[in-house]
LUMFIPA-586993 format. One line per 10 residues: for each residue x, y, z of C-alpha. Coordinates in steps of 0.02 Angstrom, whole numbers. Layout:
REM residues N
X:Y:Z; ...
***
This chain:
REM residues 565
-158:16:452; -177:124:608; -325:244:615; -355:354:771; -503:464:804; -413:633:791; -435:752:646; -293:773:522; -215:940:477; -141:873:315
-178:717:213; -74:643:73; -164:531:-52; -124:424:-205; 58:400:-166; 180:258:-146; 225:290:35; 367:184:102; 342:188:289; 505:98:335
415:14:480; 482:-157:535; 376:-243:401; 429:-123:263; 247:-78:237; 201:26:84; 37:121:89; -52:244:-24; -104:377:102; -43:463:259
-117:588:382; -27:718:486; -87:804:643; 22:947:702; 204:895:693; 172:707:695; 109:566:588; -70:531:636; -106:376:532; -59:279:376
-165:171:263; -279:192:113; -367:346:48; -537:304:122; -467:282:298; -365:442:290; -507:546:218; -614:486:362; -496:587:473; -523:748:377
-622:897:434; -660:1062:348; -487:1131:388; -387:981:328; -269:1010:181; -272:866:57; -124:840:-60; -130:722:-208; 40:639:-231; -12:580:-404
83:418:-389; 244:494:-324; 351:406:-194; 358:471:-16; 495:418:103; 538:461:283; 656:607:296; 832:543:269; 970:540:401; 1155:576:380
1243:503:531; 1408:594:506; 1446:767:442; 1519:934:497; 1394:1073:460; 1491:1213:545; 1649:1179:445; 1561:1140:281; 1447:1292:289; 1590:1418:281
1705:1319:165; 1658:1429:17; 1628:1589:115; 1781:1675:42; 1752:1618:-138; 1668:1476:-234; 1778:1323:-249; 1752:1214:-403; 1759:1025:-409; 1938:974:-449
1949:799:-521; 2110:816:-622; 2276:907:-612; 2211:1018:-754; 2064:1067:-643; 2187:1113:-505; 2288:1221:-625; 2129:1309:-684; 2087:1348:-503; 2262:1415:-468
2250:1527:-621; 2082:1593:-564; 2153:1635:-393; 2303:1720:-472; 2185:1834:-568; 2101:1900:-410; 2238:1897:-278; 2370:2034:-272; 2535:1988:-354; 2650:1904:-229
2512:1844:-113; 2512:1659:-67; 2392:1541:-155; 2345:1390:-51; 2259:1240:-131; 2165:1147:5; 2061:989:24; 2103:920:-149; 2151:743:-104; 2291:682:-216
2236:499:-221; 2066:555:-285; 2135:653:-432; 2118:559:-596; 2307:556:-616; 2335:512:-432; 2486:627:-420; 2537:797:-354; 2547:948:-469; 2727:979:-520
2831:1133:-484; 2829:1175:-670; 2640:1160:-682; 2616:1274:-533; 2743:1397:-605; 2649:1405:-769; 2482:1432:-683; 2541:1569:-564; 2718:1630:-601; 2699:1787:-494
2620:1706:-341; 2695:1584:-218; 2585:1428:-228; 2571:1281:-109; 2463:1129:-141; 2435:1059:34; 2269:968:62; 2288:966:252; 2414:1028:379; 2467:848:412
2473:773:237; 2613:662:170; 2676:793:49; 2649:968:-15; 2691:1033:-187; 2766:1208:-206; 2806:1317:-355; 2970:1407:-383; 2920:1570:-301; 2859:1478:-146
3024:1384:-134; 3119:1548:-156; 3018:1634:-19; 3060:1490:99; 3243:1486:52; 3232:1308:-12; 3364:1290:-147; 3500:1171:-200; 3604:1211:-45; 3460:1206:79
3485:1084:223; 3322:1002:276; 3291:922:445; 3297:752:362; 3362:716:186; 3196:642:131; 3097:800:171; 3150:895:14; 3136:794:-145; 3273:837:-269
3313:805:-451; 3440:663:-446; 3545:744:-582; 3547:927:-533; 3506:920:-348; 3375:1054:-378; 3217:1040:-269; 3073:967:-369; 2944:1063:-267; 2882:911:-171
2908:931:16; 2875:802:151; 2827:868:324; 2799:1039:250; 2751:1118:417; 2934:1106:466; 2973:1236:333; 2818:1341:306; 2694:1415:429; 2533:1326:383
2382:1409:463; 2263:1273:407; 2090:1318:347; 2054:1492:414; 1875:1537:459; 1855:1723:428; 1671:1732:473; 1598:1822:623; 1462:1751:735; 1313:1813:633
1391:1757:468; 1423:1586:541; 1242:1569:598; 1180:1621:426; 1300:1500:340; 1235:1352:441; 1055:1407:411; 1090:1407:224; 1173:1236:232; 1023:1162:323
919:1216:173; 1041:1129:58; 1029:971:163; 838:982:152; 852:995:-38; 931:821:-47; 807:745:76; 903:760:239; 796:801:391; 909:733:529
1098:750:534; 1239:724:658; 1389:835:685; 1520:706:734; 1650:834:787; 1555:973:875; 1649:1108:970; 1596:1248:1088; 1598:1368:939; 1485:1259:832
1367:1222:977; 1345:1408:1004; 1291:1425:822; 1171:1279:833; 1094:1342:994; 1065:1512:916; 975:1433:768; 872:1323:884; 823:1477:987; 764:1558:826
668:1399:778; 776:1405:621; 845:1227:620; 761:1137:476; 854:975:509; 866:887:677; 1043:895:739; 1126:768:855; 1299:813:918; 1454:713:960
1575:830:1049; 1757:820:1000; 1875:762:1137; 2051:829:1143; 2149:669:1178; 2319:738:1128; 2460:630:1198; 2523:773:1306; 2360:789:1402; 2339:700:1568
2199:573:1560; 2117:649:1714; 2098:814:1620; 2009:724:1480; 1897:631:1603; 1850:799:1680; 1804:862:1506; 1691:711:1481; 1601:738:1646; 1574:921:1601
1500:869:1434; 1382:753:1526; 1318:906:1618; 1308:1007:1457; 1200:872:1380; 1068:904:1514; 1069:1090:1473; 1035:1069:1287; 848:1042:1284; 769:1068:1114
674:944:1004; 784:990:856; 952:988:947; 1035:868:1067; 1207:816:1128; 1225:627:1130; 1409:587:1151; 1594:614:1125; 1711:576:981; 1898:558:969
2029:494:848; 2109:321:856; 2203:320:689; 2225:416:526; 2146:399:355; 2144:317:185; 2190:466:78; 2340:512:186; 2408:336:205; 2392:344:395
2252:221:434; 2319:93:559; 2321:-76:473; 2353:-255:528; 2474:-277:381; 2603:-151:321; 2546:-20:197; 2693:-54:82; 2813:76:15; 2728:217:-79
2789:376:-161; 2611:445:-163; 2592:423:24; 2775:461:61; 2796:291:144; 2979:240:148; 2972:106:284; 2914:-62:214; 2852:-112:388; 2748:46:417
2568:6:466; 2495:180:493; 2468:288:646; 2386:230:808; 2357:384:917; 2250:316:1060; 2246:141:1133; 2264:30:1285; 2217:81:1462; 2204:265:1413
2068:224:1286; 1976:110:1407; 1972:245:1541; 1894:369:1422; 1760:243:1371; 1720:211:1555; 1711:397:1592; 1592:421:1446; 1482:281:1511; 1481:359:1684
1427:524:1606; 1289:439:1506; 1370:481:1340; 1393:380:1183; 1576:355:1138; 1640:345:961; 1813:334:890; 1876:381:717; 1939:211:659; 1980:177:477
2108:36:473; 2074:-143:527; 2203:-135:667; 2126:25:738; 1952:-53:730; 2016:-208:816; 2092:-103:956; 1935:0:986; 1823:-154:988; 1947:-238:1108
1935:-86:1223; 1744:-89:1216; 1749:-273:1262; 1863:-239:1411; 1743:-106:1476; 1587:-210:1441; 1653:-349:1552; 1642:-227:1698; 1511:-98:1648; 1354:-120:1541
1363:4:1397; 1253:-76:1263; 1116:51:1301; 1240:190:1256; 1269:114:1084; 1459:113:1079; 1509:165:906; 1639:151:770; 1658:301:656; 1708:264:474
1750:80:510; 1812:49:334; 1910:-113:355; 1816:-226:475; 1894:-397:505; 1772:-541:500; 1799:-590:682; 1764:-413:739; 1591:-415:658; 1538:-553:777
1602:-454:926; 1507:-300:868; 1346:-401:859; 1374:-479:1030; 1414:-315:1118; 1291:-199:1028; 1425:-95:943; 1357:14:803; 1446:101:660; 1427:251:546
1505:216:376; 1532:327:224; 1487:232:63; 1558:374:-43; 1732:324:15; 1714:156:-69; 1666:248:-228; 1804:378:-219; 1950:284:-142; 1945:105:-205
2035:150:-365; 2184:214:-267; 2182:69:-143; 2178:-59:-284; 2335:25:-349; 2419:15:-178; 2362:-160:-127; 2298:-316:-210; 2111:-348:-215; 2123:-476:-75
2164:-338:51; 2002:-250:6; 1893:-400:48; 1842:-319:213; 1820:-143:140; 1647:-88:199; 1575:-264:219; 1397:-197:229; 1302:-356:189; 1402:-453:318
1359:-322:447; 1173:-330:406; 1176:-520:406; 1259:-523:577; 1131:-402:650; 1255:-260:671; 1172:-91:657; 1263:17:530; 1208:190:473; 1251:289:319
1346:453:330; 1448:566:220; 1580:653:326; 1532:810:231; 1649:952:278; 1699:1047:122; 1607:1123:-28; 1419:1136:-45; 1375:1032:-198; 1297:868:-141
1376:762:-278; 1547:843:-298; 1589:900:-121; 1756:835:-59; 1651:704:30; 1485:698:-65; 1331:708:46; 1193:660:-74; 1109:511:12; 1044:439:-151
1222:432:-217; 1267:341:-55; 1125:217:-79; 1175:185:-260; 1353:147:-207; 1294:15:-83; 1186:-66:-217; 1320:-73:-350; 1492:-55:-267; 1576:-1:-430
1704:134:-388; 1747:285:-492; 1875:245:-628; 1854:58:-597; 1761:-57:-718; 1704:-188:-593; 1623:-205:-425; 1730:-215:-269; 1670:-362:-164; 1507:-385:-259
1450:-509:-128; 1431:-361:-9; 1298:-267:-109; 1140:-223:-12; 958:-241:-58; 860:-82:-91; 771:-98:75; 937:-113:165; 1007:37:73; 857:138:130
876:79:309; 1055:144:310; 985:319:291; 823:302:391; 789:181:534; 972:135:564; 1026:316:570; 885:354:690; 941:214:808; 1124:266:803
1071:442:853; 948:386:990; 802:455:889; 714:293:840; 558:342:938; 551:508:844; 605:485:663; 669:359:536; 500:288:487; 326:353:449
228:277:592; 92:354:700; 164:461:838; 329:496:754; 375:666:686; 309:700:512; 481:716:431; 459:655:253; 512:684:74; 432:663:-97
549:607:-236; 539:608:-426; 555:420:-454; 515:252:-377; 685:200:-310; 621:25:-271; 579:-10:-453; 684:111:-557; 840:64:-653; 982:43:-529
1091:178:-606; 948:303:-599; 945:299:-410; 1100:408:-393; 1012:548:-487; 853:547:-383; 785:722:-356; 691:776:-203; 531:869:-248; 473:919:-74
539:902:103; 433:914:260; 496:932:439; 371:925:582; 235:916:450; 287:1085:376; 355:1111:202; 538:1165:214; 592:1133:35; 498:1138:-130
594:1107:-291; 454:1191:-387; 491:1357:-304; 669:1354:-374; 610:1348:-554
***
């Protein structure tokens, strides 16, 4: 217990307050002065800090936690993802067809219908919609099912094929690009490398500056409603930073926001150009000076992903129709490596910036950790917390190197839940033994933080990448994926304290905010949440459905579930 002599503005009594301090102390009362925690302890000690103006709140046995931290999301992109129209959760091909029909009812006849961000391996059937299914859903609209611009395949209906001139006689750039009925030679509607044949604009943001600011403001409120009080945009751009700075200037950010600026490391760019970008970002970091907003580092891509079959693996992926893999020796895509990667890490260190790389496959992780090691032998960078982003398949030997060199990671537990079913179908279970080895990371002393990679749709449980932190915690405690009847690597389950640390103290450290947030200790900001159940004692499966009752940032109430009723 720590009791200073100052008077409290607000006192919370009769709670189960999990401070998340190094000793995992649980107290019954907490006092706030201004924006910071003043003291923690028992009711008598906290009431001794009261004066006539102090507000006293009885928690009536409810659990209070530090405000939660999502170490990886994309607020600017996510906030406008449903600006044009609401997008439902699509878990099955039937759901996709229902969505296409709904769009056909509101779009003028003949206008293109694009189905985006529905990841084929995550559909219950794990397949693309067929040409006939799309025809039936929207016979008078050209339809293209293309999750991303660079996705293994797209599925088109008959009118879309007709518009593009793709018929039985059509000559594609490579024979494999246009899948055909082996009997008739008629295109089936499945097209590999679809951008060779159709102008794909990607996801188009139709908002103006003020609409974008309002969309992010609204999303911050949604984040508060699930207990998030600190978040990190891991792919910030000049456009998104402009939005965040405007909200900060209005004192309208209700979640602390730490930024990793996206680096353009396209192969055609000279490395000196990229180094100049990094140095300029080091200067920009000094110009962003707000307690709710900071720029901490740079992020780039090293490989691809799980759902597209492009993560760079130590062993071949294996042939796959779903991923359009024809080469039995294909291992994925490595887009940045070697001396070029090392030079960018050094430049980031010279600019005082954290470096992180998008690494999903075990070979990509191995390469980034190798590059960190090469730089560390010449330049100390532990204080900059070199980072792995996603880090799904971490080889055992790499974990030891991470611990030795102070390499941290932000990992998305929801991917284990959503993608294991598909990976078990592609590989045997032995290849998944290093899929999110969270307990091994904790045991080795590697700091790993929980994130969501939220970027599309606004429902915390059914977004393309769900961002509900209690769902994330539940996944780490159980490790039973969707559509699978057993745990994946049950020996890697976390304790409840560890699951909480993923989204509190560990996230704070990864974002250089450990002196500010992550635990309820005197002097830290009074970012805290009150929840509807005791997640340390409740049934394990109840944790995923935890509801946040109230959220406080800087000691001020920013979300109250009672006001929504």
